[in-house]
N, C-alpha and C positions, 0 to 999 in steps of 0.2 A: 095473285101469287100462287105458286104451285102448292105450297104448304097449307095445312088445314087449321093451324093455330098460330096466330101472330105472337111473336116474341119481342119484348121491348127492353131498351136500356133504362137505367135509372132516370135519366133526363127526360126520355119520352114518357115514362110513367108519371113523372111530376107534371108534364104538360097535359096528360090526360086528367090528372087531378085538377089543375088550374082551369081547364076547359069545362069540366063538370061543375066547378064552383062558380066561375065567372060568367060563362056563357049559358049555362042551363040552371043556374040559381039553386044548386044543391049546397046547403051550408056545409062547411068543412067538418063541423062537429057531427053532422048527420052521416057523412061518409065514414067518419071514425067509428060511429056507433054501429053502422052496418058491418064494418070490418071486424069489430069486436064480436058482434053476434055470430058472424060466419066462423070466426076462429074458434069460439067456444063450442059452437055446434059440431064442428069437425073434431075438436078435442074429445067431446063426449061420445062421439061415434067410435073413437078408437079406445078410449078409456072411460067406459060408461059411469063408473062410480069411483072417481078418484078420492082417495082418503084425504087428500088436501091438494091445494094448488099453491105454488110459490111463484109469483109473477115478478120477474126482475125488470124494472122499468128504468130506462134512461131518461134524458131530459128533452128529447125531441118528440116528434109526432109518433114515432114507433112506441115510445113510452106512453104516449096518450092512448094508443090502442090498448096497451097493457092495463092502464088504469080502468078502462071501460070493461075489458074482459074480466078483471077482478071484481068490479062492481056487479056485473051481470051474474057471475058465479056466486057471489055473496047473496044476491037476491034469491038464488035457487037453493040456498041452504048449504052450499059447499064451503068447507073450511078453507079460507083463502087468506094469504098474506102477501102484501106488496113489499118487495125489497127495493128500496130506492137507491139508485146508483147515480152518482154525480150530484152536483149542487142543485137542490130543488128550487133555489132562487132563479135559476136559468130557465125554468120551465115557463113557457109563454103560449099565448094564442089558444088554439083548440086543445092542446095538450094540458094547459093550465085549467081549462074548463073541465076536462075529464078528471084531472086530479082532484079538484074541488068536489066534483060529484061523488067520487069514491069516498073522499073524506067525510062528506055530509051524510053518507049512507052507512057510516060506521065501519068501513073496511080498514083493517089494520095496516098501517104503513110504517115501516121501520127502515133505518139506514141499512144498506147492504153490508153484511159481514160474511166472509167465507164460511165461518163455522155455523152459520144459521141454516145452510142448505141441509135439510134433513134427508133421511134415507127412504122416505116413503112419498107416495103421491106423484104429481107431475110438475115439472118446472116449465114455466112459460118464459121464453126469451123475447123480451121486448126492449132490448138495450139500444141497438144502433140502427137497424133497418137499412135502407138503401142510400142514406145520405153520407155514408162514410167516405171521406175524401182521401184517406191515406191509411197507413197501417194502424191497427188497434194499439192504443197507448194507455198508459196510466192505470187507473183502477179497473178499466175494462179488461185489461190483460188478465188480471187476477180473477175477475168475475168469469171470464170465459173458461179459464182453467178450472175454476171451482165447479162450474156446470158440467164440464166434461168429466171431471173426476167423481162426480156425485153418485153415479150408478143409478140415477133416477131418469125415467123417460122424459124427453124434452120435446115441446112444441115450439117452433120458431114462428114469430109473427112477421109476415111478409118475406123475410129472408133471414137465414141464420146470421147472427151478428159476426162480422169479420169476413163474410164471403162477399166478393165483389159481384154486384148484380150484373155488371156488363161483361165480365170475362170469365167468371167461374173460378177465379184464383183466390186463394186465401191471403188476406191482407195481414200477414204476421201470425195471427191466430184466429180461429173461428169456432163457433159453437157447432158441435156435431149433433144435429137434431134427428129425432125419429120421425117427426112430422113437420112439414112447413106449410102454412096456409098463407097464400100470397094473394094480393088484391089488385083489382082494376086492370092490371096488365101482367101477363106472365113474364118474369124476368129471365132473360136469355142465359144468364150465368148459372141458373139452377140446373141446366141440362148439359153442360159441357165441362171438360177439365175436372176440377175437384168438386164442382157443384153437387153432383149426385152422391158423392161420399159424405157430404155435410148436410144435405137437405132432407134425407130420408124420403118418405112418401110425400108427394106434392099435391096439395089441393088448391083450387082456385075459386075465387068469388069475384064477379065483375061489379059488385056493389050496386047492382041494378041501375047502372048509368045507361043512358039512351045511346042507340047506335050512332047518332050524330057525333058523339064525343070521339068515338074511334075513327070516324071518317075525317075528323079534323086533325088527327095526329097519325099520319100514315106510318105503318111499320115497314121496316126494310129487312126483316128476318122472320122466318116462319118455321114451325116445327112440323116435320113430316109425319104422315100416317100411311101405313102400308096399303090398306084396303083400297083407297081411291086410286093409288098408283097402279095397283094390279088391274084395275078396271080400264086403264089406258092401253093395256096390251090386248088387242082384239082377239076374239075367238078365231080358231082356224077354220077356213073354208073346207068343206068336205072334199073339194077337188084339188086341194093344195098338194104340192110336191116339194121336195127339199130345196128346189131353186127359189121358192118363195121366201125362204127364211135365212138366206144369206150364207156366205162362205167366210168364216173367220180364220185368219192366219195368225197363229201364235209364233212369235219370234223370240227365241231364247234357248236356254239349256246349253250353256257353255260347259266345259269340263267340270265335273263335280256338282253340277246344278241341274241335271236332267229332270229331277222330280218337280221343280218349279214349273217348267214348261208343260210337263205331263198333267199337273194339277189344273193349270189354267185351261188346258185343252179339254179335260174331262168336264170341268165346270161349264165351259162354253157349250159343249155338246148337250149336257144335261139341262141346260137352261134354254134350249130351244134353237140353237143355230142349226141350219140345214146341213152344212158341211163344216168340218174343222180340219185345217191343215196345221202342221207343226214344222217350222224351219229350225233345225237344230244341228248339232254336231253329228256327223255320220255314225259315230260310235254309240249314239243314244237312240237310234231309230228302233232297235229291237226292244228296248226297255219301254218306250212309249207305246208301241204296238201291244206289248204284253199287258200293260196297264189298261189300255182302252183300245181294243181292236177296231172300233168304229172310226177313230181319227186317222188322218193320213199324214204321217211324218215323212220328212225327206231330209237326208243329210246334205248340208249346204257347205260346200268347200270353195265356191266361187260365185261371182256375180251372176253368171249365167244359170247356175243352179237355183238361185233365188228368184230370178226375174219371172219365170213362168208361174211360180207360186203367188207372187205379188199380183200379176196380171189377172189371175183367177179369183183373187180375194175381194171381198166387199169391205171388210174391216180388218185392220191389223192391230194385234195386241202385242206390244213390244216391251220387253223388259224382264219377264219372269225367268230368272236364272241366266240372264243375258251375259253377265260378267262385264269386264272392262278391258278386254283384250283388243288387239287390232281387228280380229274377226267380229267382235261385238260392235265396235265402232263402225265398221263398214256396213253391217246389217242395219244399224240404226240410221246411218246416212242414207242408204237406199230406201228405207221405209219412209223417212221424211220426204224424200224426193218423189215418192209415188203419187202424192196427191190424194191418197185414200184416207178415209176416216181412221183415226188412230186412238188407241188407249196406251198411255205410257206409264210404266210402273218401274219400281226397283232401279236396276242399274241403267235403264234408259234415262231415268231422271238424273241419276248421278253423272252420266256422261254429258247430258245437257248442262247441268250445273257446273261441271268442270271446264266448260268452254272448249271442249275438244273437237267440236264441229266447226268447220270453217264458216259455214252459214247454215241457218235453219230455214232460209227462204221466208216465205210469208205463211207459215203454218198457223192455222187458226182452227182447223176442224179436228182438234184433238181433245182428249180427256186426260188430264194429269191427276195421278192418284198418290201423292206423297204422304208418308207418315211425317211426324214432326222433324225427325232428323234430316230426311230428304228435303223437306220444305226449307229448313235452315240453310242447307247447301244451295238450294235454288235462289234463296234470297240473300245469300252471303252474310248470314248472321248466325247467332247461336240458337240451339234448340230451346234454351231457356227464354230467349226473346220471342220465339214463335209461340211458346206455350203461355207466355205472360199475357198475350192478347191474340187468341186464335182467330177471332173475327177480323182483326186488322191484318193478320198474316194471310188468311185466305183471300182477302180482297187484294192485297199486294201481289200475291202470286198470279191472280187472274189479270191484273192490270199489266204485269210484266210479260206474261207469256200468252195471254189470250185463251180462247177456248173455254172449256169447263174444268174447274179444279175441285178436287175433293181433298180436304185436309183431314186425314184419318185420325182416329183416336176416340177417346171417351166423349161422345157427342160429336160425331163427324160433321164437318161443315162442307157445304157444296155451294158454289156460285158460278154463274155464267156471266156475271158482270153487272147485274142490276140488283138482285136480292140475294140474301144468304139463306140457305135452307139447312136445317139441323135435323139429323137423325140420331135419336137416343136409344135405338135398338142396340142390343149387344150386351156383353157381360165380360168379366175378367178372364173367363176361360179362353177368350180369343187371343190372349197373350201367348201365342205359340206360332211357330214357323209355318209359312205357307198360306196364312189367311189372306194376305194381299194378292197372292197369285190367283187364288180362287175368286176373289172380288174382281180382278181385272178380266178374268174369263167371263164372268156374269155380265159385266158391262159391255164387253165385246159382243156377246150373244144378243143382248137387247138392242144394241145399235144395228146389228145385222138383220134384226126383225123390224127394222124401219121405225124404231122409236127415235124421236128427236134427242140430241145429246144430253140436254139437261134432264129430261124425263127419264131417259135410260139410266143415267147416272144416279138420280134420286131413287128410282126403283131398285137398282142394283145394290146400292148401299143399304137401303131399308131391308130388302130381301135377305141380304147377307147377314145382317145383325139379327133379324127375326129368326132366321134359321139357327143361328148360334144359341138364341134363347131357348128354342125348342130342344135342341141337342143337349143343352146344359141341364135339362131335367134329369139326365142320368149322371150329372156331376160336372162341375166346371174343370176340375183338375184332370188333365189328360185329354181334354177336348182337342181333336185334330181337325185341321182345315177340311179334309175330305169328308168328315162327319156332316158338314153343312150341305154337301151337294145333294143327297137324296131329299133332305128337308126342303131345299129350294125348289127342286123339281116338283114336289108334292104341292107346294103353295102356288106355283105357276099354273098348275092344272093342265 
C-alpha cells in the first residue's frame, strides 16, 4: 500500500487482538498489562510528576486497562484513585482479573460521582474504548461532561470515550483528551473529521505482537507520510527542458472568478509544470498575465478558441472559477471529450453532479477533488451523510465515478478503488477561499510530470497540507491560499 502506517477499524483491531491471543498464545491479560504499561509510560512523559491520577473505569476491557494503569501507578508511589463507572458486577474476563489485582494491591476504588473529580493531577479516561455501538448514554453522558468540565489534563486509553473509532464522528458526546495512547492498531477515526479535535496528541504501542498478526489481518486504509512521496518524484536531468515536464491547461475563470483560475495556474507553475495555459474569459487575460507572467492565458469565446489549447495540453485542470453558465458547461463538455488526463474541482464537479452533461463517455482518467458539500451533490445525499462516514463516502464516489477521488477536509481521504489513503497534514487556517484551486493546480502539475494518478494525488494533498502547516507558523488566522505556493515549491526542491 502507498501509505506508511496502516489504519484499522474497531472490528479489525479486535481481530488483531484475537489473532494475537488465539494464534500466537499471548494471554489477554498480558496484552492488557502491556497496554497499561505503555499508557502510563506516555502519561509520565507528558506529565512527569502528576499530583494525582483519577482513573475512570468502565465495565469492559477499556476499564480493565484502566485498572492496571492505576495499579502500576500505585506501585510507583503515585497518588491514584479509581472511579468506577457502571455496575461492577458486569465486569468479567480479563477486566475482572485486572480489577481484582488493583484491589488486592490496595488501590482505592470508589463509585464515580461527578463531584469527585478534583482540580489537580491528571484524569485517565478508561470508560468506553472502541466497543461503543451507538451514542453515549446514561451515566456515561454525565461522566463525559464532568471530565470535559474539570479543567484537568486528560489521557484517553485507546480512544477518547464517545469518539467513533471507524469514522471520527462524536457519538453524542465525547471526552476531549490532551493525549490518546492507542494500542495494537492505529484507529482510523483518530485522524479524520472530529477525531483530531478530541484525541489530542496520539501515541501508539503495538504491544510487542509479532508481524504475523498484522499479516493475518490486512488493512485497507493507510496514513500517508510526505517524505516517501517526495522521493517518488525523480530528480531532474541536467539536459531536461520544459517539454519534459508537461503542459497543464487550467480551464476556468468565468465572470467574477478570475482569481481561482489564476491561483491554480500559479500553483501548477510553481510545482513544476513545464508550461501552463489558462482558458478563461477574454476579459480576464490581462489579470492572469499581471499575476503570473510566465503562464499563457487565452480568452475563449468559441470551441475553436479552445481546441488548440486542448491539443497542446498534457493535463487539464477543470473547475477553478468555472461557474455554471452555458460557457462553463461547453468547456467542461469539450474537456471530457478530449481524452486527456483531467483534474476536476469546484463547479466542474457541480456540473457533473447536476447531470447537465448528456454523456460523460467512459471517463476514467480523472482525479475528482470534492469537499464534503460537493461530494454530497455527487452522491445525491446530504453533507451530514457524507461526514457521518467519510470512508464510506469516498468509496462510494470512486465506485460511482471511477478514477481517483479526494474527499477533502480534516483528514483528507484518497482512493483509487482498492485502498483508502489518509492525509492528516493541514490546519484550520486552511478554512479560507482558494485552497482547493491551489490544490487542483498542484495535482495537475504532478500528473504532467508523469506521476501516476494515485501517487500524484497523494503527494499533492500531503504537500498542500504540509505547506499550510509551515505557513501557519506565522498564524492560522488570515492564512491565504497563495501563501502555500512558495512553501510547496521549496519542499519539492
